[in-house]
KOLNU-292160 format. One line per field, with one value per residue (C-alpha): residue number from 1; residue in three letters; x negated, y, z negated. Coordinates in pm, 1 decimal, padded with zeros to 6 digits, m for minus. Last residue first. Example, Ala and Ser with C-alpha at 12.3 -4.5 7.8 and 13.67 -1.06 7.14 Angstrom:
<pts>
pos = 2  1
code = SER  ALA
u = m01367.0  m01230.0
v = m00106.0  m00450.0
w = m00714.0  m00780.0
</pts>
This chain:
<pts>
pos = 209  208  207  206  205  204  203  202  201  200  199  198  197  196  195  194  193  192  191  190  189  188  187  186  185  184  183  182  181  180  179  178  177  176  175  174  173  172  171  170  169  168  167  166  165  164  163  162  161  160  159  158  157  156  155  154  153  152  151  150  149  148  147  146  145  144  143  142  141  140  139  138  137  136  135  134  133  132  131  130  129  128  127  126  125  124  123  122  121  120  119  118  117  116  115  114  113  112  111  110  109  108  107  106  105  104  103  102  101  100  99  98  97  96  95  94  93  92  91  90  89  88  87  86  85  84  83  82  81  80  79  78  77  76  75  74  73  72  71  70  69  68  67  66  65  64  63  62  61  60  59  58  57  56  55  54  53  52  51  50  49  48  47  46  45  44  43  42  41  40  39  38  37  36  35  34  33  32  31  30  29  28  27  26  25  24  23  22  21  20  19  18  17  16  15  14  13  12  11  10  9  8  7  6  5  4  3  2  1
code = UNK  UNK  UNK  UNK  UNK  UNK  UNK  UNK  UNK  UNK  UNK  UNK  UNK  UNK  UNK  UNK  UNK  UNK  UNK  UNK  UNK  UNK  UNK  UNK  UNK  UNK  UNK  UNK  UNK  UNK  UNK  UNK  UNK  UNK  UNK  UNK  UNK  UNK  UNK  UNK  UNK  UNK  UNK  UNK  UNK  UNK  UNK  UNK  UNK  UNK  UNK  UNK  UNK  UNK  UNK  UNK  UNK  UNK  UNK  UNK  UNK  UNK  UNK  UNK  UNK  UNK  UNK  UNK  UNK  UNK  UNK  UNK  UNK  UNK  UNK  UNK  UNK  UNK  UNK  UNK  UNK  UNK  UNK  UNK  UNK  UNK  UNK  UNK  UNK  UNK  UNK  UNK  UNK  UNK  UNK  UNK  UNK  UNK  UNK  UNK  UNK  UNK  UNK  UNK  UNK  UNK  UNK  UNK  UNK  UNK  UNK  UNK  UNK  UNK  UNK  UNK  UNK  UNK  UNK  UNK  UNK  UNK  UNK  UNK  UNK  UNK  UNK  UNK  UNK  UNK  UNK  UNK  UNK  UNK  UNK  UNK  UNK  UNK  UNK  UNK  UNK  UNK  UNK  UNK  UNK  UNK  UNK  UNK  UNK  UNK  UNK  UNK  UNK  UNK  UNK  UNK  UNK  UNK  UNK  UNK  UNK  UNK  UNK  UNK  UNK  UNK  UNK  UNK  UNK  UNK  UNK  UNK  UNK  UNK  UNK  UNK  UNK  UNK  UNK  UNK  UNK  UNK  UNK  UNK  UNK  UNK  UNK  UNK  UNK  UNK  UNK  UNK  UNK  UNK  UNK  UNK  UNK  UNK  UNK  UNK  UNK  UNK  UNK  UNK  UNK  UNK  UNK  UNK  UNK
u = m11559.3  m11844.4  m11905.8  m12207.1  m12302.7  m12710.3  m12801.4  m12477.9  m12580.1  m12759.0  m12504.6  m12211.4  m12408.1  m12437.1  m12073.9  m11948.8  m12103.9  m11987.3  m11872.0  m11790.9  m11464.9  m11368.4  m10982.0  m10926.0  m10723.0  m10955.3  m11051.1  m10922.5  m11192.6  m11045.6  m11338.8  m11348.4  m11485.0  m11356.7  m11346.8  m11206.6  m11056.4  m11143.5  m10962.3  m11172.2  m11465.8  m11365.6  m11101.0  m11322.3  m11561.9  m11256.5  m11109.1  m11460.7  m11562.3  m11884.0  m11753.7  m11503.2  m11810.2  m11989.3  m11708.9  m11703.2  m12076.8  m12034.7  m11730.6  m11989.8  m12235.7  m11979.5  m11881.5  m12261.7  m12316.1  m12028.3  m12187.9  m12522.1  m12329.5  m12197.6  m12478.6  m12699.3  m13052.6  m13035.8  m13351.3  m13215.1  m12938.8  m13208.5  m13410.1  m13158.9  m12947.7  m12927.2  m12917.4  m12624.9  m12416.9  m12483.4  m12352.4  m12060.0  m11981.0  m12073.5  m11714.7  m11539.0  m11737.5  m11722.6  m11335.4  m11243.5  m11411.2  m11546.5  m11869.9  m12034.2  m12357.6  m12186.7  m12245.3  m11936.8  m11701.9  m11811.0  m11727.7  m11411.0  m11307.6  m11349.6  m11407.4  m11456.4  m11237.3  m11284.2  m11114.2  m11156.2  m10962.0  m10883.2  m10796.2  m10600.2  m10346.7  m10235.8  m09973.3  m10023.0  m10430.4  m10563.8  m10259.3  m10214.7  m10571.3  m10674.5  m10405.6  m10488.0  m10868.5  m10781.6  m10571.7  m10779.4  m11074.0  m11352.7  m11495.6  m11485.4  m11374.2  m11346.0  m11152.0  m11232.3  m10991.4  m10759.5  m10536.7  m10377.8  m10170.1  m10009.9  m09956.2  m09694.5  m09375.3  m09294.7  m09396.8  m09733.5  m09912.0  m10262.5  m10253.2  m09879.4  m09911.6  m10237.4  m10146.2  m10481.7  m10397.9  m10274.6  m10614.4  m10546.3  m10830.7  m10782.3  m10759.1  m10555.6  m10447.6  m10340.3  m10157.8  m09837.9  m09546.8  m09289.5  m08959.4  m08587.7  m08517.2  m08669.7  m08456.6  m08117.6  m08304.7  m08296.3  m07974.5  m07837.0  m08151.9  m08240.7  m07946.4  m08028.8  m08370.1  m08266.3  m07951.8  m08221.1  m08474.4  m08224.0  m08133.9  m08473.1  m08516.3  m08234.5  m08352.9  m08706.0  m08564.6  m08507.1  m08863.2  m08940.5  m09234.6
v = 04168.3  04399.8  04780.0  04719.1  05059.6  05077.1  04735.0  04713.1  04990.4  04799.7  04510.8  04759.6  04919.7  04611.7  04516.0  04867.4  04822.4  05151.2  05117.5  05472.1  05411.8  05692.0  05801.6  05984.4  06305.6  06496.0  06797.7  06706.5  06415.5  06210.3  06019.0  05698.1  05524.8  05197.8  04986.7  04624.2  04469.1  04066.2  03948.0  03927.2  04041.5  04337.4  04428.3  04405.6  04659.5  04909.2  04902.1  04943.8  05271.0  05309.7  05167.9  05440.4  05689.9  05503.8  05558.0  05923.6  05914.7  05757.7  06003.2  06298.2  06144.1  06173.6  06546.8  06645.4  06494.6  06738.4  07029.4  06963.0  06924.1  07268.5  07415.7  07291.9  07210.3  06880.9  06839.4  07002.9  06761.7  06461.0  06568.6  06715.5  06396.0  06412.0  06757.2  06779.1  06536.3  06746.0  07065.5  06858.9  06816.7  07162.3  07221.5  07140.4  07337.5  07654.3  07635.8  07828.6  08100.1  08112.1  08296.1  08292.6  08180.8  07922.0  07527.1  07454.7  07681.2  07455.9  07113.5  07270.4  07410.1  07062.6  07082.8  06700.5  06483.4  06310.5  05948.9  05723.5  05447.4  05162.5  04813.6  04534.4  04724.1  04558.6  04776.0  04775.6  04720.4  04869.4  05149.1  05258.1  05303.0  05467.8  05715.3  05756.4  05835.0  06083.3  06269.4  06212.6  06389.8  06316.9  06012.3  06228.3  06091.5  06377.4  06434.0  06785.3  06942.1  06664.9  06402.1  06050.4  05878.2  05492.9  05374.2  05163.6  05275.8  05563.1  05455.6  05414.7  05556.2  05634.0  05989.5  06043.7  05866.4  06075.4  06398.3  06586.4  06955.4  07081.1  06987.1  06809.7  06588.4  06206.0  05927.9  05668.0  05326.7  05078.6  04745.5  04947.1  04745.4  05016.0  04970.3  04884.5  05253.1  05224.8  04910.2  05148.5  05414.0  05198.6  05030.1  05172.6  05122.3  05307.1  05544.0  05571.6  05692.6  05930.2  06092.8  06113.9  06261.5  06512.0  06634.3  06660.0  06881.2  07077.0  07124.4  07232.8  07501.8  07731.1  07728.1  07915.9  07784.2
w = m19157.7  m19212.4  m19169.8  m18923.8  m18813.4  m18892.7  m18767.6  m18571.5  m18322.4  m18057.4  m18055.1  m18021.6  m17711.9  m17541.5  m17628.7  m17496.0  m17130.6  m17021.8  m16664.4  m16603.3  m16453.8  m16246.4  m16215.6  m15905.6  m15868.8  m15617.6  m15777.4  m16150.0  m16124.0  m16457.1  m16627.3  m16791.1  m17070.0  m17196.3  m17524.5  m17566.0  m17791.5  m17856.2  m18137.1  m18412.6  m18332.4  m18128.7  m18356.8  m18677.2  m18500.3  m18373.9  m18751.7  m18910.9  m18690.8  m18547.8  m18225.0  m18189.4  m18219.1  m17949.7  m17703.1  m17808.9  m17699.3  m17341.1  m17305.6  m17393.5  m17177.9  m16876.3  m16936.2  m17015.1  m16646.8  m16511.3  m16714.4  m16541.9  m16189.5  m16241.0  m16326.1  m16037.5  m16169.5  m16351.9  m16540.4  m16850.9  m16882.5  m16896.8  m17141.5  m17334.8  m17381.4  m17781.9  m17784.6  m17528.4  m17727.7  m18040.2  m17850.5  m17789.1  m18175.8  m18200.4  m18022.9  m18318.5  m18573.1  m18333.4  m18245.8  m18536.5  m18451.1  m18064.5  m18143.1  m17788.0  m17633.5  m17395.6  m17418.8  m17599.7  m17398.0  m17073.3  m17259.7  m17398.8  m17020.1  m16870.6  m16518.2  m16492.6  m16718.7  m17017.8  m17104.0  m17381.9  m17290.9  m17580.6  m17482.6  m17620.0  m17855.3  m18168.4  m18266.8  m18623.2  m18649.0  m18345.1  m18240.9  m18634.0  m18698.5  m18414.2  m18444.5  m18822.8  m18726.9  m18466.4  m18727.0  m19000.3  m18812.8  m19059.0  m18792.7  m18519.9  m18169.2  m17927.5  m17601.8  m17530.6  m17694.3  m17858.1  m17738.2  m17850.4  m17656.0  m17706.2  m17342.9  m17176.9  m17375.1  m17160.9  m16813.8  m16598.2  m16308.6  m16503.7  m16385.0  m16479.5  m16811.6  m16941.4  m16830.9  m16746.8  m16606.4  m16927.9  m17113.2  m17433.6  m17350.9  m17391.3  m17596.9  m17462.9  m17647.7  m17430.4  m17468.6  m17565.2  m17745.2  m17855.7  m18003.5  m17923.6  m17820.8  m17477.8  m17402.6  m17495.8  m17270.5  m16955.4  m17010.4  m16654.6  m16462.6  m16171.5  m16174.7  m16556.5  m16498.6  m16226.3  m16477.2  m16766.8  m16525.8  m16401.8  m16756.7  m16857.2  m16589.1  m16675.8  m17043.2  m16895.2  m16681.9  m17002.6  m17059.0  m16732.0  m16527.2
</pts>
């Protein structure tokens, strides 16, 4: 795609929206009231709004390499705080995807420079689940299972935060773990029981009211 085509595409999109609703952009400018915070991967094949079939204003989005939630990542924590405490979202969706280059890169014996400390978090997920993962002979199946387990562990990382704990207790915020299958276009709900996980980790991670 040529960069100069973007502005032409933008004009076509504007005209399409206005033909459907002449006040579309006026309404959009009034503010946002999304009900979902989506945390996903920066992979160019995985666009949150398109794969979910939602419109601008419906979803608050944060993306990074391999959809990680790291407690000392100020960017991610600021997004989480704003979405939960100020926008009052009802759901947090942590969405990974099969054929994730970040996950595969994390498990290669290679020096990736500045990516090393970031991707080390995925190696930690592998270490936590090494028994299960080492038992999977097919390499692609092993990576896909690691992608699912990474989603699970990032959901746990969300549940470790005071922001999420407070919102779960006070107004029933829900946390969901999904995987997008790039090869089929399907969204898969991993059906992570976040309430059970939260109850198990609260002895250590309870941050009070």
